[in-house]
ChimeraX commands (.cxc) that place a marker at each C-alpha (Angstrom):
marker #1 position 6.23,-48.40,-75.92 radius 0.5
marker #1 position 8.29,-46.01,-77.97 radius 0.5
marker #1 position 10.36,-47.06,-80.94 radius 0.5
marker #1 position 13.92,-47.18,-79.57 radius 0.5
marker #1 position 15.20,-45.45,-82.67 radius 0.5
marker #1 position 13.65,-42.13,-81.62 radius 0.5
marker #1 position 15.72,-42.23,-78.46 radius 0.5
marker #1 position 19.08,-42.53,-80.17 radius 0.5
marker #1 position 18.35,-39.43,-82.27 radius 0.5
marker #1 position 17.63,-37.28,-79.26 radius 0.5
marker #1 position 20.64,-38.73,-77.40 radius 0.5
marker #1 position 23.04,-38.14,-80.26 radius 0.5
marker #1 position 21.88,-34.55,-80.76 radius 0.5
marker #1 position 22.02,-33.79,-77.07 radius 0.5
marker #1 position 25.57,-35.24,-76.77 radius 0.5
marker #1 position 26.82,-33.31,-79.78 radius 0.5
marker #1 position 25.41,-29.99,-78.51 radius 0.5
marker #1 position 26.65,-30.57,-75.00 radius 0.5
marker #1 position 30.04,-31.51,-76.50 radius 0.5
marker #1 position 30.15,-28.05,-78.07 radius 0.5
marker #1 position 29.52,-26.42,-74.69 radius 0.5
marker #1 position 32.36,-28.49,-73.18 radius 0.5
marker #1 position 34.76,-27.83,-76.07 radius 0.5
marker #1 position 34.22,-24.13,-75.82 radius 0.5
marker #1 position 35.15,-24.15,-72.12 radius 0.5
marker #1 position 38.03,-26.63,-72.36 radius 0.5
marker #1 position 41.30,-24.92,-71.30 radius 0.5
marker #1 position 39.51,-21.72,-70.38 radius 0.5
marker #1 position 38.31,-22.49,-66.85 radius 0.5
marker #1 position 38.66,-19.77,-64.19 radius 0.5
marker #1 position 39.13,-20.35,-60.51 radius 0.5
marker #1 position 35.44,-19.67,-59.82 radius 0.5
marker #1 position 34.40,-22.24,-62.41 radius 0.5
marker #1 position 35.70,-25.26,-60.43 radius 0.5
marker #1 position 34.48,-26.60,-57.10 radius 0.5
marker #1 position 34.89,-29.81,-55.09 radius 0.5
marker #1 position 31.89,-32.03,-54.23 radius 0.5
marker #1 position 34.19,-34.14,-52.08 radius 0.5
marker #1 position 37.83,-35.11,-51.80 radius 0.5
marker #1 position 39.12,-35.38,-55.38 radius 0.5
marker #1 position 35.65,-35.05,-56.81 radius 0.5
marker #1 position 35.46,-32.06,-59.04 radius 0.5
marker #1 position 32.49,-30.26,-60.55 radius 0.5
marker #1 position 32.68,-27.35,-62.96 radius 0.5
marker #1 position 30.40,-24.69,-64.39 radius 0.5
marker #1 position 30.64,-26.69,-67.60 radius 0.5
marker #1 position 29.23,-29.80,-66.03 radius 0.5
marker #1 position 26.17,-27.85,-65.04 radius 0.5
marker #1 position 25.81,-26.06,-68.32 radius 0.5
marker #1 position 26.18,-29.36,-70.27 radius 0.5
marker #1 position 23.65,-31.08,-68.02 radius 0.5
marker #1 position 21.15,-28.29,-68.20 radius 0.5
marker #1 position 21.22,-28.34,-71.98 radius 0.5
marker #1 position 20.89,-32.14,-72.24 radius 0.5
marker #1 position 17.93,-32.14,-69.88 radius 0.5
marker #1 position 16.20,-29.35,-71.76 radius 0.5
marker #1 position 16.39,-31.33,-74.99 radius 0.5
marker #1 position 15.13,-34.52,-73.40 radius 0.5
marker #1 position 12.33,-32.57,-71.67 radius 0.5
marker #1 position 11.34,-31.11,-75.09 radius 0.5
marker #1 position 11.04,-34.53,-76.77 radius 0.5
marker #1 position 9.96,-36.70,-73.81 radius 0.5
marker #1 position 8.31,-34.57,-71.06 radius 0.5
marker #1 position 6.93,-37.46,-69.12 radius 0.5
marker #1 position 10.29,-39.39,-68.82 radius 0.5
marker #1 position 12.30,-39.62,-65.58 radius 0.5
marker #1 position 15.83,-38.37,-65.49 radius 0.5
marker #1 position 18.88,-39.41,-63.38 radius 0.5
marker #1 position 21.73,-37.03,-63.88 radius 0.5
marker #1 position 25.08,-36.70,-62.15 radius 0.5
marker #1 position 24.74,-33.10,-60.97 radius 0.5
marker #1 position 21.00,-32.70,-60.44 radius 0.5
marker #1 position 20.23,-36.21,-59.26 radius 0.5
marker #1 position 16.95,-38.09,-59.81 radius 0.5
marker #1 position 13.60,-36.41,-60.40 radius 0.5
marker #1 position 11.33,-39.02,-58.88 radius 0.5
marker #1 position 10.48,-42.76,-59.05 radius 0.5
marker #1 position 7.47,-42.74,-61.36 radius 0.5
marker #1 position 7.42,-43.10,-65.13 radius 0.5
marker #1 position 8.34,-46.03,-67.29 radius 0.5
marker #1 position 11.44,-44.56,-68.89 radius 0.5
marker #1 position 14.57,-43.17,-67.24 radius 0.5
marker #1 position 17.39,-41.24,-68.84 radius 0.5
marker #1 position 20.87,-41.66,-67.37 radius 0.5
marker #1 position 23.04,-38.59,-67.99 radius 0.5
marker #1 position 26.68,-37.91,-67.29 radius 0.5
marker #1 position 27.25,-34.45,-68.75 radius 0.5
marker #1 position 31.00,-34.54,-68.35 radius 0.5
marker #1 position 32.63,-37.93,-67.68 radius 0.5
marker #1 position 36.28,-37.29,-66.93 radius 0.5
marker #1 position 35.88,-34.01,-65.03 radius 0.5
marker #1 position 39.28,-34.30,-63.37 radius 0.5
marker #1 position 40.86,-34.66,-66.83 radius 0.5
marker #1 position 38.90,-31.59,-67.99 radius 0.5
marker #1 position 39.96,-29.49,-65.05 radius 0.5
marker #1 position 43.64,-30.34,-65.59 radius 0.5
marker #1 position 43.60,-29.75,-69.35 radius 0.5
marker #1 position 43.79,-33.36,-70.34 radius 0.5
marker #1 position 41.71,-33.84,-73.52 radius 0.5
marker #1 position 40.15,-37.12,-72.57 radius 0.5
marker #1 position 36.53,-36.59,-71.51 radius 0.5
marker #1 position 33.06,-37.50,-72.75 radius 0.5
marker #1 position 29.34,-37.05,-72.65 radius 0.5
marker #1 position 27.39,-40.20,-71.79 radius 0.5
marker #1 position 23.64,-40.56,-72.25 radius 0.5
marker #1 position 21.43,-43.65,-71.95 radius 0.5
marker #1 position 17.81,-44.52,-71.47 radius 0.5
marker #1 position 16.32,-47.55,-69.78 radius 0.5
marker #1 position 12.83,-49.06,-69.65 radius 0.5
marker #1 position 12.00,-51.54,-66.87 radius 0.5
marker #1 position 15.72,-52.14,-66.27 radius 0.5
marker #1 position 16.39,-52.78,-70.01 radius 0.5
marker #1 position 18.77,-50.34,-71.72 radius 0.5
marker #1 position 17.08,-49.05,-74.83 radius 0.5
marker #1 position 19.73,-46.66,-76.29 radius 0.5
marker #1 position 23.07,-45.23,-75.43 radius 0.5
marker #1 position 25.62,-42.78,-76.75 radius 0.5
marker #1 position 29.10,-41.80,-75.67 radius 0.5
marker #1 position 30.63,-38.80,-77.25 radius 0.5
marker #1 position 34.45,-38.43,-77.03 radius 0.5
marker #1 position 34.44,-34.70,-77.47 radius 0.5
marker #1 position 38.03,-33.88,-78.35 radius 0.5
marker #1 position 38.30,-36.67,-80.95 radius 0.5
marker #1 position 34.81,-36.04,-82.28 radius 0.5
marker #1 position 33.96,-39.75,-81.87 radius 0.5
marker #1 position 30.28,-40.66,-81.36 radius 0.5
marker #1 position 29.75,-44.15,-80.07 radius 0.5
marker #1 position 26.10,-45.36,-80.17 radius 0.5
marker #1 position 24.10,-48.50,-79.53 radius 0.5
marker #1 position 20.55,-49.81,-79.71 radius 0.5
marker #1 position 19.25,-53.26,-78.72 radius 0.5
marker #1 position 19.61,-55.66,-81.61 radius 0.5
marker #1 position 21.17,-52.98,-83.85 radius 0.5
marker #1 position 24.86,-53.39,-82.90 radius 0.5
marker #1 position 27.29,-50.78,-81.77 radius 0.5
marker #1 position 28.50,-47.94,-83.91 radius 0.5
marker #1 position 31.36,-45.48,-84.07 radius 0.5
marker #1 position 30.52,-42.46,-86.15 radius 0.5
marker #1 position 27.94,-44.53,-87.96 radius 0.5
marker #1 position 30.15,-47.51,-88.68 radius 0.5
marker #1 position 29.70,-50.89,-87.00 radius 0.5
marker #1 position 32.29,-51.87,-84.37 radius 0.5
marker #1 position 33.04,-55.18,-82.56 radius 0.5
marker #1 position 34.92,-56.26,-79.52 radius 0.5
marker #1 position 38.42,-57.63,-80.06 radius 0.5
marker #1 position 38.95,-61.31,-80.91 radius 0.5
marker #1 position 41.98,-61.79,-78.70 radius 0.5
marker #1 position 41.80,-65.09,-76.78 radius 0.5
marker #1 position 44.60,-64.93,-74.27 radius 0.5
marker #1 position 44.84,-62.58,-71.29 radius 0.5
marker #1 position 48.64,-62.46,-71.84 radius 0.5
marker #1 position 47.99,-60.55,-75.11 radius 0.5
marker #1 position 45.26,-58.34,-73.82 radius 0.5
marker #1 position 45.29,-54.62,-73.20 radius 0.5
marker #1 position 43.12,-53.83,-70.19 radius 0.5
marker #1 position 41.64,-50.64,-68.80 radius 0.5
marker #1 position 40.66,-49.75,-65.25 radius 0.5
marker #1 position 39.72,-46.87,-63.03 radius 0.5
marker #1 position 41.04,-46.29,-59.47 radius 0.5
marker #1 position 38.44,-46.65,-56.70 radius 0.5
marker #1 position 38.76,-43.08,-55.43 radius 0.5
marker #1 position 35.15,-43.14,-54.10 radius 0.5
marker #1 position 35.83,-46.46,-52.32 radius 0.5
marker #1 position 39.22,-46.15,-50.59 radius 0.5
marker #1 position 38.36,-48.76,-47.90 radius 0.5
marker #1 position 38.54,-51.34,-50.78 radius 0.5
marker #1 position 41.90,-50.17,-52.14 radius 0.5
marker #1 position 43.61,-53.32,-50.76 radius 0.5
marker #1 position 41.40,-55.71,-52.70 radius 0.5
marker #1 position 41.57,-53.45,-55.76 radius 0.5
marker #1 position 45.42,-53.44,-55.73 radius 0.5
marker #1 position 45.54,-57.19,-55.35 radius 0.5
marker #1 position 43.35,-57.43,-58.47 radius 0.5
marker #1 position 45.40,-54.86,-60.28 radius 0.5
marker #1 position 48.66,-56.66,-59.56 radius 0.5
marker #1 position 47.21,-60.03,-60.58 radius 0.5
marker #1 position 45.83,-58.72,-63.88 radius 0.5
marker #1 position 48.83,-56.55,-64.55 radius 0.5
marker #1 position 51.17,-59.52,-64.23 radius 0.5
marker #1 position 49.09,-61.70,-66.56 radius 0.5
marker #1 position 48.12,-59.14,-69.20 radius 0.5
marker #1 position 50.02,-57.34,-71.95 radius 0.5
marker #1 position 49.36,-53.92,-70.49 radius 0.5
marker #1 position 47.09,-51.66,-68.48 radius 0.5
marker #1 position 45.62,-48.25,-69.09 radius 0.5
marker #1 position 43.79,-45.80,-66.85 radius 0.5
marker #1 position 41.94,-43.25,-69.06 radius 0.5
marker #1 position 39.88,-41.34,-66.51 radius 0.5
marker #1 position 36.49,-41.77,-68.23 radius 0.5
marker #1 position 34.65,-45.04,-67.64 radius 0.5
marker #1 position 32.25,-44.20,-70.52 radius 0.5
marker #1 position 35.17,-44.03,-72.92 radius 0.5
marker #1 position 36.83,-47.13,-71.45 radius 0.5
marker #1 position 33.70,-49.18,-72.14 radius 0.5
marker #1 position 33.35,-47.69,-75.61 radius 0.5
marker #1 position 36.94,-48.71,-76.24 radius 0.5
marker #1 position 36.16,-52.27,-75.27 radius 0.5
marker #1 position 33.21,-52.15,-77.66 radius 0.5
marker #1 position 35.43,-51.14,-80.60 radius 0.5
marker #1 position 38.35,-53.37,-79.67 radius 0.5
marker #1 position 40.85,-50.81,-78.64 radius 0.5
marker #1 position 40.80,-52.27,-75.14 radius 0.5
marker #1 position 40.28,-55.99,-74.67 radius 0.5
marker #1 position 38.80,-55.64,-71.19 radius 0.5
marker #1 position 37.87,-53.20,-68.45 radius 0.5
marker #1 position 37.04,-53.43,-64.79 radius 0.5
marker #1 position 36.12,-50.88,-62.06 radius 0.5
marker #1 position 34.11,-50.70,-58.87 radius 0.5
marker #1 position 31.34,-48.55,-57.52 radius 0.5
marker #1 position 30.41,-46.60,-60.61 radius 0.5
marker #1 position 27.07,-44.86,-61.02 radius 0.5
marker #1 position 24.37,-45.81,-63.59 radius 0.5
marker #1 position 25.04,-42.60,-65.51 radius 0.5
marker #1 position 28.70,-43.51,-65.76 radius 0.5
marker #1 position 28.10,-46.89,-67.32 radius 0.5
marker #1 position 24.57,-47.21,-68.74 radius 0.5
marker #1 position 25.55,-46.27,-72.31 radius 0.5
marker #1 position 28.82,-48.18,-72.18 radius 0.5
marker #1 position 27.23,-51.42,-70.92 radius 0.5
marker #1 position 24.83,-51.40,-73.91 radius 0.5
marker #1 position 27.69,-50.55,-76.28 radius 0.5
marker #1 position 29.85,-53.53,-75.13 radius 0.5
marker #1 position 26.94,-55.97,-75.34 radius 0.5
marker #1 position 25.84,-54.80,-78.72 radius 0.5
marker #1 position 29.45,-55.16,-79.93 radius 0.5
marker #1 position 29.51,-58.83,-79.01 radius 0.5
marker #1 position 31.08,-58.51,-75.53 radius 0.5
marker #1 position 30.06,-59.45,-72.01 radius 0.5
marker #1 position 29.50,-57.20,-69.02 radius 0.5
marker #1 position 28.95,-58.48,-65.46 radius 0.5
marker #1 position 29.88,-57.76,-61.89 radius 0.5
marker #1 position 32.97,-59.36,-60.25 radius 0.5
marker #1 position 31.16,-62.63,-59.74 radius 0.5
marker #1 position 29.64,-62.91,-63.23 radius 0.5
marker #1 position 26.14,-61.74,-62.34 radius 0.5
marker #1 position 24.15,-59.19,-64.36 radius 0.5
marker #1 position 24.05,-56.55,-61.66 radius 0.5
marker #1 position 26.56,-53.98,-62.96 radius 0.5
marker #1 position 24.04,-51.20,-63.60 radius 0.5
marker #1 position 22.84,-51.27,-59.99 radius 0.5
marker #1 position 26.01,-52.34,-58.23 radius 0.5
marker #1 position 28.47,-50.27,-60.17 radius 0.5
marker #1 position 30.91,-53.22,-60.12 radius 0.5
marker #1 position 31.93,-53.85,-63.73 radius 0.5
marker #1 position 33.93,-56.41,-65.73 radius 0.5
marker #1 position 33.59,-55.88,-69.52 radius 0.5
marker #1 position 35.43,-57.68,-72.25 radius 0.5
marker #1 position 35.09,-60.00,-75.16 radius 0.5
marker #1 position 33.68,-63.36,-74.06 radius 0.5
marker #1 position 36.97,-65.19,-73.68 radius 0.5
marker #1 position 38.91,-62.38,-71.97 radius 0.5
marker #1 position 35.85,-61.79,-69.72 radius 0.5
marker #1 position 35.99,-65.41,-68.59 radius 0.5
marker #1 position 39.67,-65.11,-67.70 radius 0.5
marker #1 position 39.23,-61.75,-65.93 radius 0.5
marker #1 position 36.44,-63.20,-63.82 radius 0.5
marker #1 position 38.68,-65.92,-62.52 radius 0.5
marker #1 position 40.83,-63.16,-61.04 radius 0.5
marker #1 position 38.18,-60.69,-59.88 radius 0.5
marker #1 position 36.29,-63.60,-58.28 radius 0.5
marker #1 position 39.39,-64.36,-56.20 radius 0.5
marker #1 position 39.92,-60.76,-54.91 radius 0.5
marker #1 position 36.70,-58.86,-55.22 radius 0.5
marker #1 position 33.92,-61.42,-54.62 radius 0.5
marker #1 position 32.94,-59.82,-51.29 radius 0.5
marker #1 position 32.99,-56.20,-52.44 radius 0.5
marker #1 position 29.40,-54.82,-52.08 radius 0.5
marker #1 position 27.70,-52.75,-54.71 radius 0.5
marker #1 position 27.59,-48.97,-54.58 radius 0.5
marker #1 position 23.83,-49.30,-53.81 radius 0.5
marker #1 position 24.60,-51.08,-50.50 radius 0.5
marker #1 position 27.20,-48.50,-49.63 radius 0.5
marker #1 position 24.90,-45.59,-50.30 radius 0.5
marker #1 position 22.20,-47.26,-48.20 radius 0.5
marker #1 position 24.62,-47.75,-45.36 radius 0.5
marker #1 position 24.31,-51.52,-45.24 radius 0.5
marker #1 position 27.99,-52.18,-46.19 radius 0.5
marker link #1:1,2 radius 0.2
marker link #1:2,3 radius 0.2
marker link #1:3,4 radius 0.2
marker link #1:4,5 radius 0.2
marker link #1:5,6 radius 0.2
marker link #1:6,7 radius 0.2
marker link #1:7,8 radius 0.2
marker link #1:8,9 radius 0.2
marker link #1:9,10 radius 0.2
marker link #1:10,11 radius 0.2
marker link #1:11,12 radius 0.2
marker link #1:12,13 radius 0.2
marker link #1:13,14 radius 0.2
marker link #1:14,15 radius 0.2
marker link #1:15,16 radius 0.2
marker link #1:16,17 radius 0.2
marker link #1:17,18 radius 0.2
marker link #1:18,19 radius 0.2
marker link #1:19,20 radius 0.2
marker link #1:20,21 radius 0.2
marker link #1:21,22 radius 0.2
marker link #1:22,23 radius 0.2
marker link #1:23,24 radius 0.2
marker link #1:24,25 radius 0.2
marker link #1:25,26 radius 0.2
marker link #1:26,27 radius 0.2
marker link #1:27,28 radius 0.2
marker link #1:28,29 radius 0.2
marker link #1:29,30 radius 0.2
marker link #1:30,31 radius 0.2
marker link #1:31,32 radius 0.2
marker link #1:32,33 radius 0.2
marker link #1:33,34 radius 0.2
marker link #1:34,35 radius 0.2
marker link #1:35,36 radius 0.2
marker link #1:36,37 radius 0.2
marker link #1:37,38 radius 0.2
marker link #1:38,39 radius 0.2
marker link #1:39,40 radius 0.2
marker link #1:40,41 radius 0.2
marker link #1:41,42 radius 0.2
marker link #1:42,43 radius 0.2
marker link #1:43,44 radius 0.2
marker link #1:44,45 radius 0.2
marker link #1:45,46 radius 0.2
marker link #1:46,47 radius 0.2
marker link #1:47,48 radius 0.2
marker link #1:48,49 radius 0.2
marker link #1:49,50 radius 0.2
marker link #1:50,51 radius 0.2
marker link #1:51,52 radius 0.2
marker link #1:52,53 radius 0.2
marker link #1:53,54 radius 0.2
marker link #1:54,55 radius 0.2
marker link #1:55,56 radius 0.2
marker link #1:56,57 radius 0.2
marker link #1:57,58 radius 0.2
marker link #1:58,59 radius 0.2
marker link #1:59,60 radius 0.2
marker link #1:60,61 radius 0.2
marker link #1:61,62 radius 0.2
marker link #1:62,63 radius 0.2
marker link #1:63,64 radius 0.2
marker link #1:64,65 radius 0.2
marker link #1:65,66 radius 0.2
marker link #1:66,67 radius 0.2
marker link #1:67,68 radius 0.2
marker link #1:68,69 radius 0.2
marker link #1:69,70 radius 0.2
marker link #1:70,71 radius 0.2
marker link #1:71,72 radius 0.2
marker link #1:72,73 radius 0.2
marker link #1:73,74 radius 0.2
marker link #1:74,75 radius 0.2
marker link #1:75,76 radius 0.2
marker link #1:76,77 radius 0.2
marker link #1:77,78 radius 0.2
marker link #1:78,79 radius 0.2
marker link #1:79,80 radius 0.2
marker link #1:80,81 radius 0.2
marker link #1:81,82 radius 0.2
marker link #1:82,83 radius 0.2
marker link #1:83,84 radius 0.2
marker link #1:84,85 radius 0.2
marker link #1:85,86 radius 0.2
marker link #1:86,87 radius 0.2
marker link #1:87,88 radius 0.2
marker link #1:88,89 radius 0.2
marker link #1:89,90 radius 0.2
marker link #1:90,91 radius 0.2
marker link #1:91,92 radius 0.2
marker link #1:92,93 radius 0.2
marker link #1:93,94 radius 0.2
marker link #1:94,95 radius 0.2
marker link #1:95,96 radius 0.2
marker link #1:96,97 radius 0.2
marker link #1:97,98 radius 0.2
marker link #1:98,99 radius 0.2
marker link #1:99,100 radius 0.2
marker link #1:100,101 radius 0.2
marker link #1:101,102 radius 0.2
marker link #1:102,103 radius 0.2
marker link #1:103,104 radius 0.2
marker link #1:104,105 radius 0.2
marker link #1:105,106 radius 0.2
marker link #1:106,107 radius 0.2
marker link #1:107,108 radius 0.2
marker link #1:108,109 radius 0.2
marker link #1:109,110 radius 0.2
marker link #1:110,111 radius 0.2
marker link #1:111,112 radius 0.2
marker link #1:112,113 radius 0.2
marker link #1:113,114 radius 0.2
marker link #1:114,115 radius 0.2
marker link #1:115,116 radius 0.2
marker link #1:116,117 radius 0.2
marker link #1:117,118 radius 0.2
marker link #1:118,119 radius 0.2
marker link #1:119,120 radius 0.2
marker link #1:120,121 radius 0.2
marker link #1:121,122 radius 0.2
marker link #1:122,123 radius 0.2
marker link #1:123,124 radius 0.2
marker link #1:124,125 radius 0.2
marker link #1:125,126 radius 0.2
marker link #1:126,127 radius 0.2
marker link #1:127,128 radius 0.2
marker link #1:128,129 radius 0.2
marker link #1:129,130 radius 0.2
marker link #1:130,131 radius 0.2
marker link #1:131,132 radius 0.2
marker link #1:132,133 radius 0.2
marker link #1:133,134 radius 0.2
marker link #1:134,135 radius 0.2
marker link #1:135,136 radius 0.2
marker link #1:136,137 radius 0.2
marker link #1:137,138 radius 0.2
marker link #1:138,139 radius 0.2
marker link #1:139,140 radius 0.2
marker link #1:140,141 radius 0.2
marker link #1:141,142 radius 0.2
marker link #1:142,143 radius 0.2
marker link #1:143,144 radius 0.2
marker link #1:144,145 radius 0.2
marker link #1:145,146 radius 0.2
marker link #1:146,147 radius 0.2
marker link #1:147,148 radius 0.2
marker link #1:148,149 radius 0.2
marker link #1:149,150 radius 0.2
marker link #1:150,151 radius 0.2
marker link #1:151,152 radius 0.2
marker link #1:152,153 radius 0.2
marker link #1:153,154 radius 0.2
marker link #1:154,155 radius 0.2
marker link #1:155,156 radius 0.2
marker link #1:156,157 radius 0.2
marker link #1:157,158 radius 0.2
marker link #1:158,159 radius 0.2
marker link #1:159,160 radius 0.2
marker link #1:160,161 radius 0.2
marker link #1:161,162 radius 0.2
marker link #1:162,163 radius 0.2
marker link #1:163,164 radius 0.2
marker link #1:164,165 radius 0.2
marker link #1:165,166 radius 0.2
marker link #1:166,167 radius 0.2
marker link #1:167,168 radius 0.2
marker link #1:168,169 radius 0.2
marker link #1:169,170 radius 0.2
marker link #1:170,171 radius 0.2
marker link #1:171,172 radius 0.2
marker link #1:172,173 radius 0.2
marker link #1:173,174 radius 0.2
marker link #1:174,175 radius 0.2
marker link #1:175,176 radius 0.2
marker link #1:176,177 radius 0.2
marker link #1:177,178 radius 0.2
marker link #1:178,179 radius 0.2
marker link #1:179,180 radius 0.2
marker link #1:180,181 radius 0.2
marker link #1:181,182 radius 0.2
marker link #1:182,183 radius 0.2
marker link #1:183,184 radius 0.2
marker link #1:184,185 radius 0.2
marker link #1:185,186 radius 0.2
marker link #1:186,187 radius 0.2
marker link #1:187,188 radius 0.2
marker link #1:188,189 radius 0.2
marker link #1:189,190 radius 0.2
marker link #1:190,191 radius 0.2
marker link #1:191,192 radius 0.2
marker link #1:192,193 radius 0.2
marker link #1:193,194 radius 0.2
marker link #1:194,195 radius 0.2
marker link #1:195,196 radius 0.2
marker link #1:196,197 radius 0.2
marker link #1:197,198 radius 0.2
marker link #1:198,199 radius 0.2
marker link #1:199,200 radius 0.2
marker link #1:200,201 radius 0.2
marker link #1:201,202 radius 0.2
marker link #1:202,203 radius 0.2
marker link #1:203,204 radius 0.2
marker link #1:204,205 radius 0.2
marker link #1:205,206 radius 0.2
marker link #1:206,207 radius 0.2
marker link #1:207,208 radius 0.2
marker link #1:208,209 radius 0.2
marker link #1:209,210 radius 0.2
marker link #1:210,211 radius 0.2
marker link #1:211,212 radius 0.2
marker link #1:212,213 radius 0.2
marker link #1:213,214 radius 0.2
marker link #1:214,215 radius 0.2
marker link #1:215,216 radius 0.2
marker link #1:216,217 radius 0.2
marker link #1:217,218 radius 0.2
marker link #1:218,219 radius 0.2
marker link #1:219,220 radius 0.2
marker link #1:220,221 radius 0.2
marker link #1:221,222 radius 0.2
marker link #1:222,223 radius 0.2
marker link #1:223,224 radius 0.2
marker link #1:224,225 radius 0.2
marker link #1:225,226 radius 0.2
marker link #1:226,227 radius 0.2
marker link #1:227,228 radius 0.2
marker link #1:228,229 radius 0.2
marker link #1:229,230 radius 0.2
marker link #1:230,231 radius 0.2
marker link #1:231,232 radius 0.2
marker link #1:232,233 radius 0.2
marker link #1:233,234 radius 0.2
marker link #1:234,235 radius 0.2
marker link #1:235,236 radius 0.2
marker link #1:236,237 radius 0.2
marker link #1:237,238 radius 0.2
marker link #1:238,239 radius 0.2
marker link #1:239,240 radius 0.2
marker link #1:240,241 radius 0.2
marker link #1:241,242 radius 0.2
marker link #1:242,243 radius 0.2
marker link #1:243,244 radius 0.2
marker link #1:244,245 radius 0.2
marker link #1:245,246 radius 0.2
marker link #1:246,247 radius 0.2
marker link #1:247,248 radius 0.2
marker link #1:248,249 radius 0.2
marker link #1:249,250 radius 0.2
marker link #1:250,251 radius 0.2
marker link #1:251,252 radius 0.2
marker link #1:252,253 radius 0.2
marker link #1:253,254 radius 0.2
marker link #1:254,255 radius 0.2
marker link #1:255,256 radius 0.2
marker link #1:256,257 radius 0.2
marker link #1:257,258 radius 0.2
marker link #1:258,259 radius 0.2
marker link #1:259,260 radius 0.2
marker link #1:260,261 radius 0.2
marker link #1:261,262 radius 0.2
marker link #1:262,263 radius 0.2
marker link #1:263,264 radius 0.2
marker link #1:264,265 radius 0.2
marker link #1:265,266 radius 0.2
marker link #1:266,267 radius 0.2
marker link #1:267,268 radius 0.2
marker link #1:268,269 radius 0.2
marker link #1:269,270 radius 0.2
marker link #1:270,271 radius 0.2
marker link #1:271,272 radius 0.2
marker link #1:272,273 radius 0.2
marker link #1:273,274 radius 0.2
marker link #1:274,275 radius 0.2
marker link #1:275,276 radius 0.2
marker link #1:276,277 radius 0.2
view
């Protein structure tokens, strides 16, 4: 088994270089640079350029590793290690000139997250985490917030635009949490949202039907910063199901009481993709 520390170096370098590609294209997109993969689901030439560069660096350092990337998909089901790559998280923000987007890179081994980075490009903020090493922001340790009451908590979320049939359950949850919390934010990048939980800027975050490359790095970040990540019922299935509740331990417990009321029957994205839900 590799030393996890070698993974974080490759991930950081790849995120920084991909960030330069994205920064150079931000605010300069032409009509031919933007396409729709589905309703409201943008992809840009910069997504592809960023992803291609990240993959080339990983292939250089780890040619036998598997890769799951947002635009090019998965490259097979053999190999012990799998990289999870979102080359541009927050593409809709990027397309509309909103400077809130990131690069997210993680690696897992046997279902265990071994390293993760989230690079908030426009703020030049590099979040990183390794098992047992804590979470960092630009090389300095960070921790989840210590707020105890949901009534004082600032929460983040993302709208279920991929899962419109579940909008009713989502809005019930939103209203319940909104009425009991100090405030709500919708940033447009789940990777940044989870990183903000890790460093205490947000006290909690929830969203449904995210992909492993959206959340792999962020899950590790929150846990290494002393937080808790689970699905809506408290189980450790978020990486597979895409259903996420992340917060400091006390706020997480209070959020689960609410998500369990409204979202306990929402299937995971894996079931939806398989056509069993």
